[in-house]
VOGU-3710 file (C-alpha; in Angstrom, 3 decimals, decimal comma):
1> xxxxxxxxxx> -13,756/-5,302/-44,565  -11,879/-6,316/-41,441  -12,152/-2,794/-40,086  -15,889/-2,844/-40,673  -16,213/-6,156/-38,830  -14,189/-4,841/-35,928  -16,265/-1,681/-35,828  -19,535/-3,612/-35,756  -18,120/-5,948/-33,116  -17,120/-2,960/-31,026
11> xxxxxxxxxx> -20,563/-1,441/-31,441  -22,167/-4,739/-30,500  -19,975/-5,029/-27,434  -20,791/-1,461/-26,460  -24,451/-2,119/-27,068  -24,330/-5,230/-24,882  -22,674/-3,264/-22,097  -25,310/-0,557/-22,421  -28,061/-3,187/-22,204  -26,576/-4,597/-19,026
21> xxxxxxxxxx> -26,104/-1,118/-17,527  -29,702/-0,105/-18,267  -31,138/-3,325/-16,857  -28,915/-3,006/-13,787  -30,034/0,591/-13,275  -33,707/-0,382/-13,534  -33,136/-3,226/-11,062  -31,358/-0,788/-8,750  -34,343/1,589/-8,840  -36,679/-1,298/-8,039
31> xxxxxxxxxx> -34,410/-2,333/-5,176  -34,213/1,282/-4,034  -38,015/1,412/-4,022  -38,036/-1,549/-1,650  -35,656/0,242/0,705  -37,723/3,439/0,298  -40,946/1,573/1,127  -39,462/-0,153/4,176  -38,015/3,124/5,402  -41,362/4,900/4,923
41> xxxxxxxxxx> -43,216/2,271/6,936  -40,548/2,264/9,643  -40,590/6,081/9,813  -44,386/6,172/10,147  -44,376/3,385/12,740  -41,726/5,067/14,898  -43,350/8,485/14,488  -46,687/7,029/15,586  -44,905/5,430/18,560  -43,417/8,811/19,385
51> xxxxxxxxxx> -46,818/10,463/19,097  -48,187/7,900/21,550  -45,302/7,823/24,062  -43,273/10,985/23,479  -40,088/8,916/23,801  -37,121/10,744/22,142  -35,618/7,464/20,826  -38,711/6,837/18,724  -38,462/10,383/17,318  -34,820/9,871/16,390
61> xxxxxxxxxx> -35,546/6,516/14,750  -38,371/8,043/12,741  -36,070/10,834/11,540  -33,360/8,292/10,643  -35,804/6,196/8,606  -37,359/9,265/7,017  -33,893/10,315/5,787  -33,964/7,373/3,324  -36,868/8,546/1,078  -35,785/12,151/1,617
71> xxxxxxxxxx> -32,402/11,196/0,196  -34,155/9,967/-2,962  -36,132/13,210/-3,132  -32,945/15,316/-2,808  -31,217/13,191/-5,462  -34,046/13,660/-7,970  -34,203/17,406/-7,350  -30,426/17,629/-7,881  -30,835/15,794/-11,205  -33,721/18,065/-12,222
81> xxxxxxxxxx> -31,686/21,163/-11,420  -30,029/23,299/-14,108  -27,139/22,640/-14,181  -27,301/19,136/-12,717  -25,769/18,899/-9,223  -24,063/15,492/-9,459  -22,392/15,512/-5,981  -25,745/16,289/-4,354  -27,405/13,582/-6,440  -24,830/10,998/-5,367
91> xxxxxxxxxx> -25,168/12,032/-1,733  -28,950/11,723/-1,919  -28,722/8,291/-3,544  -26,384/7,114/-0,782  -28,752/8,366/1,903  -31,469/6,501/0,026  -29,613/3,242/0,864  -28,682/2,586/-2,757  -25,499/0,575/-3,270  -22,558/2,871/-4,198
101> xxxxxxxxxx> -21,784/0,721/-7,264  -25,317/1,300/-8,626  -25,478/5,067/-8,179  -23,642/5,998/-11,384  -25,939/3,811/-13,490  -29,063/5,154/-11,718  -28,029/8,757/-12,353  -27,276/8,042/-16,022  -30,624/6,265/-16,516  -32,527/9,203/-15,032
111> xxxxxxxxxx> -30,653/11,828/-17,040  -31,010/9,968/-20,341  -34,494/8,460/-20,055  -36,466/10,445/-17,449  -38,647/12,041/-20,142  -38,716/8,899/-22,297  -42,281/7,488/-22,483  -41,213/4,177/-20,930  -40,075/5,883/-17,737  -42,277/8,970/-17,747
121> xxxxxxxxxx> -44,952/7,372/-15,574  -42,444/6,158/-12,955  -40,817/9,599/-12,743  -44,243/11,244/-12,444  -45,192/8,922/-9,543  -41,854/9,628/-7,886  -42,422/13,373/-8,095  -46,019/12,947/-6,867  -44,697/11,414/-3,628  -42,860/14,650/-2,748
131> xxxxxxxxxx> -45,929/16,288/-1,191  -46,521/13,342/1,137  -42,861/13,106/2,148  -42,628/16,781/2,941  -45,822/16,528/4,962  -44,243/13,629/6,899  -41,361/15,958/7,722  -43,816/18,625/8,820  -45,776/16,155/10,974  -42,515/15,008/12,568
141> xxxxxxxxxx> -41,599/18,581/13,463  -45,107/19,355/14,761  -45,167/16,266/16,998  -41,684/17,067/18,288  -42,732/20,659/19,067  -45,880/19,442/20,820  -44,142/16,889/23,048  -41,199/19,203/23,781  -43,453/22,128/24,739  -43,764/20,786/28,281
151> xxxxxxxxxx> -47,578/20,711/28,158  -48,500/18,599/25,125  -52,092/18,741/23,900  -53,335/15,179/23,538  -56,091/16,391/21,238  -53,560/17,980/18,901  -51,395/14,879/19,058  -54,430/12,737/18,205  -55,174/14,957/15,238  -51,591/14,728/14,037
161> xxxxxxxxxx> -51,623/10,916/14,408  -54,778/10,731/12,301  -53,159/12,864/9,603  -50,043/10,687/9,831  -52,070/7,602/8,944  -53,745/9,456/6,072  -50,340/10,449/4,661  -49,142/6,881/5,047  -52,180/5,584/3,162  -51,472/8,106/0,425
171> xxxxxxxxxx> -47,823/7,088/0,096  -48,294/3,320/0,128  -50,050/2,970/-3,254  -47,534/5,368/-4,815  -44,643/3,066/-3,888  -46,438/0,107/-5,423  -47,292/2,133/-8,526  -43,631/3,114/-8,851  -42,537/-0,536/-8,665  -45,153/-1,508/-11,273
181> xxxxxxxxxx> -44,155/1,335/-13,601  -40,452/0,434/-13,373  -41,228/-3,256/-13,907  -43,281/-2,432/-17,013  -40,488/-0,200/-18,274  -37,954/-2,953/-17,700  -40,099/-5,462/-19,603  -40,591/-3,108/-22,567  -36,905/-2,134/-22,580  -35,901/-5,800/-22,768
191> xxxxxxxxxx> -38,189/-6,245/-25,771  -36,698/-3,257/-27,603  -33,126/-4,181/-26,785  -33,675/-7,782/-27,924  -34,850/-6,594/-31,354  -31,837/-4,321/-31,676  -29,528/-7,186/-30,694  -30,960/-9,389/-33,455  -30,403/-6,601/-35,985  -26,781/-6,237/-34,886
201> xxxxxxxxxx> -26,252/-9,981/-35,195  -27,627/-10,085/-38,756  -25,334/-7,253/-39,852  -22,302/-8,977/-38,345  -23,177/-12,279/-40,053  -23,399/-10,529/-43,419  -20,045/-8,833/-43,008  -18,457/-12,082/-41,790  -19,705/-13,903/-44,888  -18,252/-11,266/-47,211
211> xxxxxxxxxx> -14,972/-11,382/-45,332  -14,799/-15,191/-45,604  -15,232/-15,008/-49,402  -12,495/-12,423/-49,584  -10,164/-14,479/-47,416  -10,599/-17,616/-49,545  -9,251/-15,718/-52,541  -6,331/-14,459/-50,479  -5,481/-18,008/-49,342  -5,342/-19,287/-52,903
221> xxxxxxxxxx> -2,865/-16,578/-53,847  -0,858/-17,282/-50,688  -0,460/-20,967/-51,602  1,078/-20,005/-54,899  3,465/-17,646/-53,202  4,377/-20,383/-50,701  5,573/-22,690/-53,454  7,855/-20,021/-54,868  9,126/-19,130/-51,411  9,725/-22,800/-50,526
231> xxxxxxxxxx> 12,017/-23,351/-53,457  14,021/-20,152/-53,094  14,131/-19,764/-49,275  17,533/-19,224/-47,645  16,491/-21,367/-44,639  15,964/-25,104/-44,728  12,385/-26,201/-45,480  10,702/-29,571/-45,737  7,198/-30,932/-46,253  6,313/-33,915/-44,062
241> xxxxxxxxxx> 3,290/-36,146/-44,539  0,953/-37,370/-41,819  3,122/-40,501/-41,306  6,273/-38,516/-40,663  8,087/-38,929/-44,012  9,779/-36,129/-45,925  8,006/-35,648/-49,259  9,765/-32,441/-50,335  12,852/-30,494/-49,257  14,628/-27,395/-50,534
251> xxxxxxxxxx> 18,297/-26,885/-51,280  18,979/-24,870/-48,142  18,037/-27,869/-45,964  20,333/-30,121/-47,992  23,197/-27,696/-47,322  22,543/-27,563/-43,561  22,441/-31,377/-43,153  25,006/-32,175/-45,902  22,600/-34,578/-47,637  21,727/-34,649/-51,332
261> xxxxxxxxxx> 18,057/-34,020/-52,023  17,507/-37,578/-53,281  18,761/-39,015/-50,000  16,480/-36,834/-47,887  13,293/-37,544/-49,823  11,506/-40,485/-48,270  13,482/-40,346/-44,997  11,606/-40,311/-41,715  11,646/-36,961/-39,975  12,447/-38,712/-36,686
271> xxxxxxxxxx> 15,655/-40,240/-38,158  17,082/-36,732/-38,578  16,528/-35,712/-34,955  19,316/-36,400/-32,452  17,924/-39,296/-30,327  18,421/-37,555/-26,965  16,485/-34,525/-28,235  13,449/-36,399/-29,555  11,536/-35,766/-26,334  11,999/-32,039/-26,836
281> xxxxxxxxxx> 8,695/-30,868/-28,236  6,955/-34,233/-27,758  3,854/-32,554/-26,336  3,779/-29,907/-29,053  3,987/-32,595/-31,743  1,151/-34,524/-30,138  -0,967/-31,382/-29,919  -0,342/-30,520/-33,565  -1,129/-34,074/-34,704  -4,342/-33,848/-32,708
291> xxxxxxxxxx> -5,116/-30,533/-34,358  -5,214/-28,510/-31,142  -2,337/-26,279/-32,284  -1,222/-25,321/-35,768  2,483/-24,625/-35,178  5,266/-24,635/-32,650  8,874/-23,492/-32,445  11,780/-25,034/-30,548  15,512/-25,618/-30,642  17,048/-29,099/-30,868
301> xxxxxxxxxx> 19,941/-30,978/-32,481  19,748/-32,616/-35,916  22,023/-35,356/-37,281  24,143/-34,525/-40,308  25,217/-37,056/-42,947  28,702/-37,450/-41,441  27,256/-38,239/-37,997  27,963/-34,907/-36,361  25,191/-32,691/-35,003  23,941/-29,195/-35,682
311> xxxxxxxxxx> 21,745/-27,036/-33,431  18,722/-25,782/-35,329  15,785/-23,529/-34,649  12,809/-25,511/-35,892  9,337/-24,254/-36,673  6,733/-26,858/-37,585  3,388/-25,811/-39,034  0,283/-27,728/-40,025  -1,184/-27,206/-43,487  -3,885/-28,883/-45,621
321> xxxxxxxxxx> -3,278/-30,253/-49,123  -6,487/-29,724/-51,110  -5,713/-32,660/-53,437  -5,096/-35,218/-50,688  -7,455/-33,904/-47,990  -4,884/-35,117/-45,467  -2,747/-32,959/-43,175  0,738/-31,991/-44,300  3,401/-30,343/-42,181  5,935/-27,718/-43,138
331> xxxxxxxxxx> 9,177/-27,718/-41,179  11,467/-24,660/-41,325  15,016/-25,219/-40,079  17,635/-22,551/-39,346  21,208/-23,362/-38,286  21,747/-21,677/-34,893  24,823/-23,599/-33,700  27,119/-20,596/-33,505  24,526/-18,235/-32,071  23,582/-20,856/-29,496
341> xxxxxxxxxx> 27,203/-21,297/-28,423  27,535/-17,540/-28,018  24,164/-17,353/-26,282  25,111/-20,021/-23,739  28,356/-18,243/-23,021  26,755/-14,831/-22,771  23,874/-16,185/-20,694  26,291/-17,624/-18,162  28,171/-14,333/-18,002  24,899/-12,440/-17,711
351> xxxxxxxxxx> 23,534/-14,644/-14,936  26,644/-15,388/-12,852  29,027/-13,368/-10,780  32,525/-13,448/-12,261  34,320/-13,307/-8,906  32,484/-16,053/-6,998  30,817/-18,036/-9,771  27,488/-17,644/-7,949  24,257/-16,577/-9,672  24,075/-12,801/-9,886
361> xxxxxxxxxx> 21,194/-10,445/-9,076  19,484/-10,912/-12,447  19,496/-14,690/-12,143  18,522/-14,530/-8,499  15,470/-12,373/-9,194  14,238/-14,954/-11,709  14,712/-17,695/-9,133  12,904/-15,590/-6,549  10,001/-15,128/-8,960  9,863/-18,908/-9,451
371> xxxxxxxxxx> 9,890/-19,486/-5,682  7,021/-17,020/-5,323  5,110/-18,786/-8,105  5,566/-22,132/-6,329  4,408/-20,615/-3,045  1,220/-19,410/-4,716  0,420/-22,489/-6,798  1,602/-25,196/-4,382  0,839/-23,385/-1,111  4,449/-23,903/-0,069
381> xxxxxxxxxx> 6,609/-21,686/2,124  10,163/-20,607/1,381  12,453/-18,006/2,908  14,394/-15,108/1,411  17,574/-14,129/3,250  19,877/-11,169/2,582  23,397/-11,558/3,987  25,594/-8,469/4,391  29,183/-8,724/5,617  29,813/-6,439/8,590
391> xxxxxxxxxx> 33,602/-5,932/8,280  34,070/-5,998/4,500  34,901/-2,306/4,225  37,570/-2,624/6,919  39,252/-5,478/5,035  39,021/-3,575/1,748  40,372/-0,331/3,225  43,206/-1,860/5,243  44,346/-4,803/3,100  43,197/-3,788/-0,383
401> xxxxxxxxxx> 40,676/-4,967/-2,952  42,495/-8,232/-3,610  41,968/-9,192/0,029  38,343/-8,052/-0,192  37,806/-10,266/-3,232  39,309/-13,242/-1,429  37,033/-12,587/1,569  34,023/-12,609/-0,756  35,134/-15,926/-2,265  35,691/-17,404/1,198
411> xxxxxxxxxx> 32,254/-16,240/2,353  30,619/-17,649/-0,767  32,269/-21,040/-0,200  31,287/-21,057/3,481  27,660/-20,235/2,830  27,351/-22,621/-0,108  28,868/-25,540/1,798  26,272/-25,259/4,570  23,154/-25,020/2,421  20,930/-27,854/1,241
421> xxxxxxxxxx> 20,987/-29,049/-2,350  17,725/-27,301/-3,247  18,689/-23,969/-1,684  20,029/-21,128/-3,826  22,924/-18,810/-2,986  23,632/-15,708/-5,080  25,804/-12,631/-4,900  23,779/-9,474/-5,465  26,744/-7,137/-5,576  29,404/-5,692/-3,291
431> xxxxxxxxxx> 29,412/-7,604/-0,008  25,744/-8,566/-0,262  24,627/-12,167/-0,747  21,133/-13,616/-1,009  19,754/-17,045/-0,179  16,460/-18,749/-1,030  15,724/-21,544/1,441  13,402/-23,924/-0,365  10,398/-25,385/1,500  11,471/-23,746/4,727
441> xxxxxxxxxx> 9,126/-22,194/7,292  9,963/-19,136/9,361  11,160/-21,030/12,427  13,463/-23,283/10,408  14,703/-20,317/8,362  15,747/-18,501/11,528  17,634/-21,592/12,693  19,412/-21,995/9,356  20,343/-18,324/9,062  21,565/-18,242/12,643
451> xxxxxxxxxx> 23,775/-21,208/11,766  25,084/-19,384/8,675  25,755/-16,256/10,744  27,678/-18,282/13,313  29,726/-20,029/10,614  30,773/-16,736/9,019  31,441/-15,145/12,393  33,436/-18,138/13,692  35,591/-18,470/10,574  38,397/-15,874/10,688
461> xxxxxxxxxx> 39,835/-14,391/7,519  43,620/-14,205/7,345  45,496/-12,008/4,915  49,228/-11,448/4,987  49,476/-12,040/8,722  46,407/-9,970/9,617  43,431/-11,801/11,094  39,908/-10,513/10,618  36,595/-11,743/12,063  34,086/-10,580/9,457
471> xxxxxxxxxx> 30,641/-11,438/10,875  27,445/-10,782/8,965  23,972/-9,296/9,379  21,092/-11,299/7,920  17,560/-10,205/7,093  14,944/-12,936/6,717  11,552/-12,678/4,984  9,099/-15,578/4,426  7,944/-16,287/0,865  4,297/-17,329/1,045
481> xxxxxxxxxx> 1,230/-17,346/-1,156  0,275/-13,955/0,290  3,586/-12,299/-0,680  2,885/-9,452/-3,100  5,768/-9,533/-5,600  9,518/-10,052/-5,857  10,300/-6,348/-5,627  8,383/-6,069/-2,376  10,092/-9,185/-0,995  13,548/-7,795/-1,791
491> xxxxxxxxxx> 12,738/-4,409/-0,279  11,393/-6,065/2,854  14,468/-8,285/3,159  16,686/-5,238/2,649  14,919/-3,447/5,498  15,251/-6,558/7,684  18,983/-6,696/6,953  19,283/-3,010/7,708  17,508/-3,476/11,035  19,891/-6,315/11,886
501> xxxxxxxxxx> 22,767/-3,873/11,396  21,052/-1,095/13,319  20,481/-3,406/16,282  24,172/-4,115/16,660  25,306/-6,105/13,585  26,246/-9,781/13,412  22,671/-10,902/14,015  19,561/-12,213/12,254  16,401/-10,139/11,947  13,080/-11,596/10,776
511> xxxxxxxxxx> 10,571/-9,273/9,160  7,176/-10,451/7,896  6,207/-8,837/4,582  2,701/-8,100/5,868  4,007/-6,510/9,074  1,664/-3,618/9,863  4,639/-1,289/10,321  6,429/-2,278/7,124  4,883/0,373/4,896  5,855/3,040/7,401
521> xxxxxxxxxx> 9,352/1,606/7,701  9,891/1,732/3,955  9,022/5,385/3,819  11,006/6,146/6,933  14,061/4,317/5,562  14,325/7,102/3,004  14,054/9,674/5,778  16,836/8,037/7,744  19,512/8,886/5,187  18,210/12,436/4,954
531> xxxxxxxxxx> 18,326/12,827/8,748  21,908/11,605/8,927  22,925/13,929/6,112  21,232/16,843/7,881  23,093/16,066/11,114  26,405/15,760/9,275  25,841/18,972/7,300  24,431/20,963/10,250  21,050/21,416/8,569  19,240/21,167/11,907
541> xxxxxxxxxx> 18,236/24,163/13,984  16,062/25,026/16,989  12,917/27,070/17,395  11,609/28,081/20,801  8,059/28,555/22,094  7,366/30,289/25,395  5,308/28,782/28,198  3,456/31,809/29,533  2,882/31,869/33,287  -0,702/32,979/33,891
551> xxxxxxxxxx> 0,229/34,479/37,273  3,608/36,003/36,253  3,526/36,811/32,504  7,073/38,259/32,585  8,703/34,974/33,693  10,902/33,246/31,098  10,184/29,590/30,443  10,158/28,022/26,976  10,397/24,771/25,043  12,993/24,238/22,287
561> xxxxxxxxxx> 11,666/22,599/19,118  13,927/20,841/16,639  13,603/21,616/12,931  15,294/20,176/9,821  16,204/21,888/6,551  15,958/19,615/3,514  18,298/19,486/0,539  16,344/22,282/-1,190  16,367/24,634/1,781  12,788/23,999/2,884
571> xxxxxxxxxx> 12,061/23,696/6,618  10,695/20,257/7,546  8,429/20,004/10,626  9,320/17,379/13,244  6,221/15,283/12,534  7,716/14,374/9,150  11,147/13,148/10,225  11,031/12,302/13,929  8,970/9,072/13,466  11,712/7,731/11,172
581> xxxxxxxxxx> 14,365/8,775/13,655  12,453/7,017/16,434  11,987/3,775/14,537  15,472/3,412/13,101  17,536/4,477/16,059  18,525/8,008/15,025  16,377/9,789/17,625  19,065/9,551/20,291  21,471/11,349/17,946  18,978/14,192/17,526
591> xxxxxxxxxx> 18,400/14,326/21,304  22,123/14,547/21,933  22,518/17,276/19,305  19,703/19,292/20,906  21,089/18,924/24,454  24,600/19,821/23,309  23,371/22,813/21,304  21,076/24,148/24,046  23,752/23,886/26,719  26,309/25,555/24,453
601> xxxxxxxxxx> 23,982/28,468/23,616  22,804/28,996/27,182  26,377/29,038/28,442  27,234/31,590/25,740  24,434/33,940/26,922  24,917/34,385/30,700  22,465/37,303/31,002  19,749/35,255/29,379  20,679/32,273/31,551  20,366/34,357/34,707
611> xxxxxxxxxx> 16,874/35,491/33,753  15,808/32,041/32,505  13,424/30,099/34,705  13,545/26,777/32,826  14,272/25,564/29,294  12,225/22,493/28,225  13,898/19,846/26,050  11,986/16,932/24,512  13,504/13,460/24,857  12,744/10,459/22,685
621> xxxxxxxxxx> 11,873/7,192/24,394  14,561/5,537/22,252  17,305/7,555/23,945  16,796/5,469/27,081  17,778/2,364/25,112  21,368/3,599/25,298  23,091/2,887/28,588  25,439/5,873/28,264  22,689/8,473/27,746  22,653/9,538/31,400
631> xxxxxxxxxx> 26,421/9,920/31,406  26,247/12,032/28,246  23,753/14,451/29,828  25,809/14,771/33,005  29,050/15,287/31,078  27,446/17,936/28,877  26,095/19,855/31,895  29,506/19,708/33,579  31,355/20,711/30,405  29,331/23,910/29,991
641> xxxxxxxxxx> 29,025/24,495/33,767  25,284/24,803/33,310  23,022/24,753/36,379  20,929/21,568/36,048  17,883/23,372/37,425  17,715/25,373/34,204  16,729/22,282/32,206  13,405/20,470/32,227  13,323/17,287/30,163  9,967/16,456/28,577
651> xxxxxxxxxx> 9,031/12,798/28,112  5,761/11,691/26,538  3,380/9,709/28,699  3,435/6,743/26,303  7,249/6,648/26,154  7,470/6,822/29,931  5,052/3,942/30,424  6,769/1,814/27,756  10,209/2,276/29,370  9,015/2,773/32,919
661> xxxxxxxxxx> 12,028/1,288/34,696  14,692/2,992/32,535  12,863/6,330/32,514  12,330/6,268/36,283  16,000/5,488/36,910  17,104/8,276/34,563  14,751/10,783/36,225  15,847/9,878/39,734  19,543/10,263/38,910  19,183/13,636/37,190
671> xxxxxxxxxx> 16,631/14,904/39,718  19,304/14,539/42,380  21,490/16,918/40,351  18,656/19,460/40,073  17,095/18,779/36,671  13,313/18,748/36,463  10,988/16,637/34,327  7,709/17,156/32,517  5,277/14,480/31,406  4,292/15,572/27,881
681> xxxxxxxxxx> 0,952/14,922/26,112  -0,575/13,754/29,381  -3,946/12,098/28,882  -3,310/11,003/25,277  -1,826/7,661/26,298  -4,886/6,594/28,314  -2,570/5,640/31,151  -3,598/5,583/34,770  -3,066/8,621/36,966  -1,313/6,120/39,199
691> xxxxxxxxxx> 1,838/6,464/37,098  2,222/9,950/38,569  3,089/8,272/41,873  5,822/6,205/40,157  7,427/8,912/38,037  9,318/11,775/39,718  7,876/14,429/37,407  7,561/18,071/38,365  5,316/19,200/35,533  2,262/17,869/33,684
701> xxxxxxxxxx> 1,596/19,088/30,134  -2,056/18,468/29,308  -2,383/17,059/25,802  -3,460/19,716/23,321  -6,228/17,525/21,917  -8,168/18,219/25,111  -7,193/21,879/25,426  -7,833/23,130/21,898  -11,656/23,086/22,076  -12,379/23,551/25,786
711> xxxxxxxxxx> -14,320/26,709/25,021  -16,776/24,715/22,891  -16,606/21,116/24,133  -17,856/20,318/27,639  -16,154/16,901/27,648  -12,744/18,378/26,843  -13,282/21,045/29,490  -14,113/18,380/32,081  -10,989/16,392/31,137  -8,754/19,442/31,520
721> xxxxxxxxxx> -10,336/20,305/34,878  -9,818/16,743/36,129  -6,169/16,578/35,078  -5,502/20,031/36,525  -7,148/19,229/39,866  -5,391/15,890/40,316  -2,059/17,315/39,136  -2,221/20,230/41,523  -3,266/17,895/44,322  0,010/16,060/43,659
731> xxxxxxxxxx> 1,872/19,423/43,661  2,700/19,333/39,946  3,148/22,351/37,712  0,341/22,280/35,139  0,913/23,375/31,539  -1,887/23,488/28,965  -0,747/22,930/25,353  -2,392/24,130/22,116  -3,866/27,272/23,669  -5,102/29,133/20,615
741> xxxxxxxxxx> -7,984/31,400/21,675  -8,611/34,066/24,304  -11,677/32,125/25,496  -9,578/29,021/26,180  -6,930/31,118/27,919  -9,533/32,697/30,211  -10,984/29,306/31,159  -7,509/28,011/31,992  -6,804/31,074/34,111  -10,088/30,609/35,998
751> xxxxxxxxxx> -9,350/26,965/36,834  -5,843/27,837/38,075  -3,636/26,269/35,393  -0,096/27,525/35,882  1,218/27,860/32,304  -0,265/28,159/28,822  1,539/27,199/25,626  0,295/27,602/22,077  -0,144/29,986/19,177  -2,660/31,980/21,198
761> xxxxxxxxxx> 0,053/33,126/23,641  3,295/32,790/21,660  4,183/31,606/18,178  7,486/29,678/17,893  10,476/31,802/16,969  14,127/31,059/16,299  15,935/29,998/19,483  18,831/32,300/18,630  16,416/35,229/18,226  14,905/34,558/21,666
771> xxxxx> 18,397/34,376/23,182  19,316/37,716/21,676  16,022/39,330/22,637  16,165/38,349/26,308  19,913/38,817/26,942
//
């Protein structure tokens, strides 16, 4: 019976949804007709304007407006096709200015009911409009041909304008007829669906009545079973009247409270509850007395006969005595004293760190969730801080784990003693602590965490005569109503803490959770570990791509390209790992590896070195953040006795502009030793050509985005010509990147570009193979 009721309810719900979908689809078609009608009128108006003036803008507007009804035509033809072309139908509906959310319903309505008598007239009118629409297209093309012929015939144009008005007059009544037909269909559909809804309702009422009769019999049997269960239950049970007096109890309850049954009967329920626990469940009791709830469960203490207490799990339920017609209450009591003692003990162990006594990660995450809930419901702001000790490993490795444990306890005491009463300090594991600063905005949070950092840094740790200055790195993230979830907050704080370490340790780093770069940073954080592993395991190698001189094809100039091999042996292109290296400070390590490796290989191949014109090496803008980078390059050149003139360092235009002073200084110093420089991706950064006067570059590499399509795109060709002309005026060597076709190569040769680079002239090969080939 229940299954039948559920089935009918499901059918009714599905029917209701179908009703709404059908009505929405009909409304969408009516709305689409309005857009169709407006577009038709606008197309005719603009086409007539074009016929009168010959202005191209009017022609374009007429075509744009005409695309709306044509979209509807294409959609209907796609639906009439065998098989149905759904993508084409959706595309046509979109061009018909129908809302994307309505398109699915409109397609379904047409497919299911197009031949149904209610909608047959509307579909027929729609199809009848095809001839007029296609003639509008033809008139548009004829007018365009006439005006664009150079000697338009005004007589022919007048004839076409007259026909245009006739077509318009033919279309206008069709649009109104379509609206009327759809409105009539909608009205009739509502009438049919209403009758079906009434039928469904009657069936459900009948089934509900049968089910109620069946349930009444079940309840009677259940009451009998309850009496038997009450007497023989192993848990304590009592019946309480509406005034709060015990009118029946079982033997199990007498055993729990150490009362004889006679003593319990007639006692007030309240007299058994430990006074301090009476307020526990006060609201639930009030709700049950009011009839808004039928039961509740809680734990509280009860008084035993000897005056001691027992913790019980209590479930109170409301029932109705047919003979009294007044509410009765059944109370089930289970002794949980021992389990509660164990639970409290285990809960403390599960939620606190054994070493420091602070809340552990599990407890902290619950508190973080509560802080986030408060931020959302109360519009308050808190702060999440992750604290990571900077020198913990040194203490552990040099003085042992006992010393490390004492350092953790000292740090916990220091942090706790300088927090407010409402703030929470927890140990997440290892040397990582976390703090929630309650009702604390970003500015205040930075002040507090800076104070905490200073306290840890200024408090030395002494162990067996050895003095340590630990220091700590702190990541700070605001907790606001817009914060997504606790997991995201913790990941963001972890990244902030990591950035604090990467920027030199013993500092505070603030990172907003909605930072536009955060998503990229999270993904790149994973790459960072892989990059470091690849460097440590020598899973980085170099490819080389030649820069072909268009005047001297046999000259040897090339660019080295760094590649990474992942843990599975697959080659990873630089676009996948270099952004992470740039952002998280590993790019300078890659640059140094490349410079070291190139110099070593060139020195090991003297014949190749003698023939070599220049080897190009890319430099990251982040390498200039390191004051010793210049010294490293000079020392590497001197170590391998490599002529500086053999190296050309490539720096992107955007990196050069961002670090203009540092890059200029670096260039000037190395230029004096003989190194040359190329400005890579020139033109992509939208920087002024004036920077060429500031930067001592010898070579301009035109960004490949402009070069790739110069054979087909006049704008790109003009850009390349301009850069080439200005660059050569300034006596720069010009290199065109992304040269992929013979046509592009010929254009570059004609305009006098010096070098071409790209798959069209040389595909990258292994650097070692090129060394061997040209030695």
